[in-house]
C-alpha positions in Angstrom: -0.2 0.2 -0.2 1.5 3.0 -1.0 1.2 6.7 0.2 2.3 9.6 -1.8 4.4 12.2 0.7 3.2 15.6 0.2 5.7 18.5 0.9 4.9 22.5 0.3 8.0 24.1 -2.0 8.1 27.7 -1.7 7.8 29.3 -4.9 10.3 29.7 -7.6 12.3 27.3 -6.1 12.9 29.1 -3.2 13.7 27.3 0.3 12.0 24.2 0.9 8.7 24.8 2.9 8.3 22.2 6.3 7.1 17.8 5.2 3.3 18.1 5.8 1.8 14.4 7.6 1.4 11.1 4.9 -1.9 10.6 4.5 -2.0 7.2 6.8 -2.4 3.5 4.7 -5.0 1.6 6.1 -5.8 -2.8 6.1 -9.5 -2.0 7.4 -11.4 1.0 8.7 -15.1 0.8 11.4 -17.3 3.5 11.3 -18.9 3.8 15.1 -20.9 6.1 16.1 -19.4 9.5 16.4 -16.1 7.7 16.1 -13.6 5.7 13.5 -10.9 3.4 13.7 -8.1 2.4 11.0 -6.1 -0.2 11.5 -2.8 0.3 9.5 -0.9 -2.3 7.4 1.9 -3.4 10.1 -1.5 -3.9 12.8 -0.8 -0.2 14.3 -4.3 1.2 15.3 -5.4 4.4 15.1 -8.9 6.0 15.9 -10.2 9.4 15.7 -13.6 11.7 16.5 -15.3 11.9 19.8 -13.3 10.6 22.5 -16.1 10.2 25.6 -15.5 7.4 28.0 -12.3 7.0 26.2 -13.5 5.3 23.1 -10.5 6.1 21.0 -7.9 4.3 23.1 -5.0 7.1 23.9 -5.0 6.9 27.2 -7.4 10.8 27.1 -11.2 12.0 26.2 -10.2 14.7 24.0 -12.1 14.4 20.9 -9.3 14.4 17.8 -10.5 15.3 14.6 -7.2 13.3 13.3 -6.2 10.0 13.8 -4.5 9.1 17.4 -2.4 5.9 17.8 -4.3 3.7 20.6 -2.4 3.4 23.3 -0.3 0.3 24.3 1.7 -0.4 21.6 -0.3 -4.2 20.7 -0.3 -4.3 17.1 -3.8 -5.9 16.2 -5.6 -7.8 13.1 -9.3 -6.6 13.4 -11.1 -4.2 14.9 -14.3 -3.2 15.3 -15.4 0.5 16.9 -18.9 0.0 18.2 -21.7 2.7 20.2 -19.4 4.1 22.7 -16.4 1.1 23.0 -14.3 -0.3 21.0 -12.8 -3.6 20.4 -9.8 -5.5 18.9 -8.2 -8.1 18.2 -4.6 -9.6 17.5 -2.9 -11.6 15.6 -2.6 -13.9 17.8 -6.5 -13.7 18.5 -6.0 -12.0 22.0 -9.6 -9.7 22.3 -8.8 -5.8 23.3 -11.3 -3.4 24.4 -11.9 0.5 25.7 -14.0 3.0 26.2 -17.6 2.4 27.8 -18.6 -0.4 30.4 -21.2 0.5 32.1 -22.5 -2.8 31.4 -19.9 -4.6 31.0 -19.3 -4.5 27.1 -15.3 -4.6 27.4 -15.9 -8.1 28.9 -13.0 -8.2 31.6 -14.8 -8.5 33.9 -15.9 -4.9 35.7 -17.7 -1.8 34.6 -15.0 0.6 34.4 -14.3 3.1 32.1 -11.5 1.9 29.7 -9.5 5.3 27.9 -6.6 2.8 26.3 -6.8 -1.6 25.5 -7.6 -3.9 28.6 -7.2 -7.7 27.6 -11.0 -9.3 27.1 -11.4 -12.2 30.1 -11.2 -16.0 29.5 -7.7 -16.1 27.9 -10.3 -17.4 24.4 -8.5 -16.0 21.0 -10.6 -14.6 18.4 -10.6 -14.4 15.4 -13.1 -11.9 14.6 -14.7 -9.3 17.6 -17.3 -7.3 16.9 -18.6 -3.8 19.3 -22.3 -3.3 19.3 -23.9 -0.4 21.5 -23.5 -1.3 24.8 -23.0 -5.4 24.3 -19.6 -7.0 22.5 -19.7 -10.5 19.8 -16.8 -12.6 18.6 -15.8 -15.3 17.0 -12.9 -18.1 17.7 -10.8 -19.6 14.2 -13.8 -23.0 15.1 -16.9 -20.8 14.8 -17.6 -20.6 18.0 -19.9 -17.1 19.6 -19.2 -15.6 22.6 -20.2 -12.4 23.9 -20.5 -9.8 26.9 -22.3 -7.0 28.1 -25.7 -6.3 28.1 -28.6 -8.5 28.0 -31.6 -7.3 28.6 -33.4 -8.4 25.3 -31.3 -12.3 24.8 -28.2 -10.1 22.6 -25.5 -12.3 24.5 -27.4 -15.3 22.9 -26.9 -18.0 25.9 -30.8 -18.8 26.4 -31.2 -16.1 29.0 -31.0 -12.4 30.0 -28.3 -11.7 32.0 -25.7 -9.6 32.4 -22.1 -11.0 32.0 -19.2 -8.4 32.5 -17.2 -11.9 30.5 -17.1 -13.6 27.2 -20.4 -16.6 28.0 -21.4 -19.3 24.6 -23.6 -18.5 22.5 -25.7 -21.6 23.1 -27.1 -22.8 19.5 -25.1 -25.3 18.2 -24.6 -23.3 15.5 -20.6 -23.5 13.6 -20.4 -19.7 12.8 -18.5 -18.3 10.5 -19.3 -14.4 11.8 -20.3 -11.7 13.8 -22.1 -8.8 14.3 -23.6 -6.9 17.2 -26.8 -4.3 17.2 -27.9 -2.5 19.9 -29.8 -4.9 21.5 -29.8 -8.1 19.1 -27.3 -9.9 17.0 -26.5 -12.0 14.7 -23.9 -14.5 13.4 -23.8 -16.2 9.3 -22.8 -20.1 9.6 -20.2 -20.8 6.8 -23.0 -22.4 4.4 -24.8 -18.6 4.2 -27.5 -19.2 6.6 -27.9 -16.4 8.8 -29.3 -16.6 12.8 -30.1 -13.8 13.9 -31.1 -13.2 18.0 -32.1 -10.6 20.9 -34.6 -7.4 20.1 -37.2 -7.8 17.5 -39.5 -5.2 18.2 -38.7 -4.0 14.3 -38.4 -6.6 12.9 -34.4 -6.9 13.0 -34.6 -10.6 13.5 -35.1 -11.6 10.8 -37.6 -14.5 11.2 -40.8 -13.2 10.9 -41.6 -12.3 14.1 -41.2 -9.2 15.5 -40.9 -11.7 19.1 -37.4 -11.6 21.3 -35.3 -14.4 21.1 -32.8 -15.1 23.7 -30.7 -17.8 21.1 -30.3 -18.0 18.0 -32.8 -17.9 15.4 -32.8 -18.6 11.9 -33.4 -16.3 8.8 -36.5 -16.4 6.6 -36.2 -16.4 3.2 -33.8 -19.6 2.7 -31.5 -17.4 1.2 -27.3 -17.8 1.3 -25.5 -14.8 1.8 -22.3 -14.8 1.5 -21.8 -10.9 3.6 -23.9 -10.1 6.6 -23.6 -6.2 8.3 -25.0 -5.8 11.2 -26.7 -2.6 11.9 -28.4 -0.8 14.9 -31.6 -1.7 14.0 -31.7 -3.7 10.5 -29.6 -5.8 8.9 -28.2 -6.7 5.2 -26.9 -9.5 2.9 -25.6 -10.0 0.0 -25.6 -13.3 -1.5 -23.6 -15.3 -3.7 -24.8 -14.2 -7.0 -24.0 -10.1 -5.9 -28.2 -9.3 -4.8 -28.6 -7.2 -1.1 -31.4 -7.2 0.3 -32.3 -6.2 3.7 -34.5 -6.1 7.2 -35.7 -5.0 10.0 -36.4 -1.2 10.9 -37.2 1.4 7.5 -38.3 4.2 8.9 -36.0 6.3 6.9 -35.4 4.1 4.2 -32.5 2.0 5.3 -34.0 -1.3 3.8 -33.5 0.4 0.2 -36.8 -1.0 -1.0 -37.8 2.1 -2.0 -40.4 2.2 1.4 -40.0 3.1 5.2 -41.6 0.4 6.0 -41.0 -2.5 8.6 -39.6 -5.7 7.7 -39.3 -9.0 9.8 -37.8 -10.7 6.7 -35.9 -10.2 4.0 -36.5 -8.1 1.4 -34.6 -7.2 -1.4 -32.6 -3.9 -2.1 -34.3 -2.7 -5.0 -31.9 -1.2 -8.4 -31.0 -4.7 -9.4 -27.7 -3.9 -8.9 -24.9 -6.2 -8.0 -23.0 -5.4 -4.0 -19.5 -7.5 -3.0 -20.1 -6.7 0.3 -22.9 -4.1 2.9 -21.3 -2.1 5.3 -22.0 -2.9 9.2 -22.8 0.5 11.5 -25.7 2.8 11.3 -27.0 3.6 14.5 -29.2 6.2 13.0 -30.5 4.5 9.9 -27.8 4.5 7.0 -26.9 1.8 5.2 -23.8 1.1 2.8 -23.1 -0.9 -0.2 -20.1 -2.1 -3.1 -20.4 -2.6 -6.6 -18.3 -2.9 -9.8 -19.3 0.4 -10.4 -18.2 2.3 -6.7 -20.2 2.7 -3.8 -23.7 3.4 -2.7 -26.0 4.2 0.5 -29.5 4.3 1.1 -31.8 5.6 4.0 -31.2 9.0 6.7 -29.3 11.7 4.9 -29.8 14.8 7.6 -25.4 15.7 7.3 -25.1 13.8 4.1 -24.0 10.4 5.3 -25.7 9.1 1.8 -22.3 11.2 0.0 -24.4 11.6 -2.6 -23.6 15.7 -2.3 -27.2 16.3 -0.9 -28.6 16.5 2.5 -31.8 14.4 0.9 -33.6 11.5 2.3 -33.1 7.8 0.1 -35.1 4.9 0.1 -32.8 3.5 -2.7 -28.8 3.3 -3.8 -27.6 6.4 -4.6 -24.1 7.0 -5.6 -21.4 7.9 -3.7 -20.4 11.0 -5.2 -16.9 11.0 -6.3 -16.4 7.6 -8.3 -14.0 5.9 -6.6 -13.5 2.0 -5.6 -13.3 0.8 -2.4 -12.6 -2.5 -0.8 -14.6 -2.2 1.9 -17.3 0.3 3.2 -19.1 1.6 7.4 -21.9 3.3 8.2 -21.5 5.1 11.1 -24.3 7.5 13.1 -23.8 10.2 10.7 -21.2 10.0 9.0 -19.8 6.7 6.4 -16.2 6.4 5.3 -15.3 4.0 2.3 -11.5 2.6 1.6 -9.7 2.5 -1.7 -7.6 -1.0 -2.5 -4.8 1.0 -2.0 -4.7 2.2 1.9 -6.5 5.4 1.7 -9.8 6.5 4.2 -12.5 8.2 2.9 -15.7 9.9 5.4 -18.1 11.5 4.5 -21.3 13.2 6.4 -21.4 14.8 9.9 -18.2 15.7 11.3 -19.2 17.7 14.5 -16.8 14.8 16.7 -14.2 15.1 14.3 -15.0 11.8 12.7 -13.9 12.1 9.2 -10.7 12.8 10.1 -9.4 15.2 8.1 -8.7 17.5 10.6 -11.3 19.6 11.0 -15.1 19.3 12.6 -16.7 20.8 9.7 -19.7 18.4 7.7 -18.8 17.3 4.4 -22.1 15.8 2.2 -19.5 14.0 -1.0 -15.9 11.7 0.7 -12.9 13.8 1.7 -9.8 11.9 2.9 -8.4 10.9 6.1 -5.4 12.4 7.1 -2.4 12.5 9.8 
């Protein structure tokens, strides 16, 4: 992943000006409610935006409008920015979390907030982790899913509504390839493509055709097999092997992309006939983003320009993100979105009141802006 170093040169061949920081090259980017984190190619982790409760992991609670390195000198292989906390996994499988911990979502056995990474208790080894609103879930290399934190709606999947400050096994007998934590629900993707969800279901976000909460995993209806699953606060989307995108759950802002604003308790096809390669996880406030061969598309709420189409008009079907850039991944945060190019350049757009776009300002941007160091 190459990085171009920009130099300020004095006019007419005069004295060379100061060297400007090179934009960071990232291997992954994750969007939270009002913060964003990016994983550099060598495993160094950077975060930016709102820093309430220490969720940027730099040992402070000061907001940052450009990336700051997470403390501790740990190299990570995966990261997930949640509502008010962040979690990451090392190459050896050790999970760390930091930030808000009122419900035990950091998994360290306490309810104390942390402004720098602390290891998740239990010495389990994880392949990936997902930070939700007030709970966290992770999956092992063998496909076992564990969750911890708030469990008021059964979102931990252990068959109870008992809060857990350390990881508990999801009781399903299902092997998972991936898991995603939403607001008060969780979904997992089985290796063969079946999707399962559990927890709160008031808006049909479990996709089982009902609005009944479930304390352990239930199969998403429709018989659709997914290769990618994006879990958001109150809705979810998946992509099939043929590129068809389906969404289900809350739809008040058009975030399901089917041209309506009606909630759906089973998967509905995203309108437009496009072939998607991925849909992004995230969106606390009702929007969705996905990637096609032609570029990135977003739909749903657009109050702060988080759809990236240069407007603040709500959309119930996909609209292209301005600029025509090709992204390898994309994520929807609270009022912002971010995408990552194949060269490792991160771009963000939408609300920026806490610096979550990482461009060194707090100015909202209705089109993509480059994340700067």
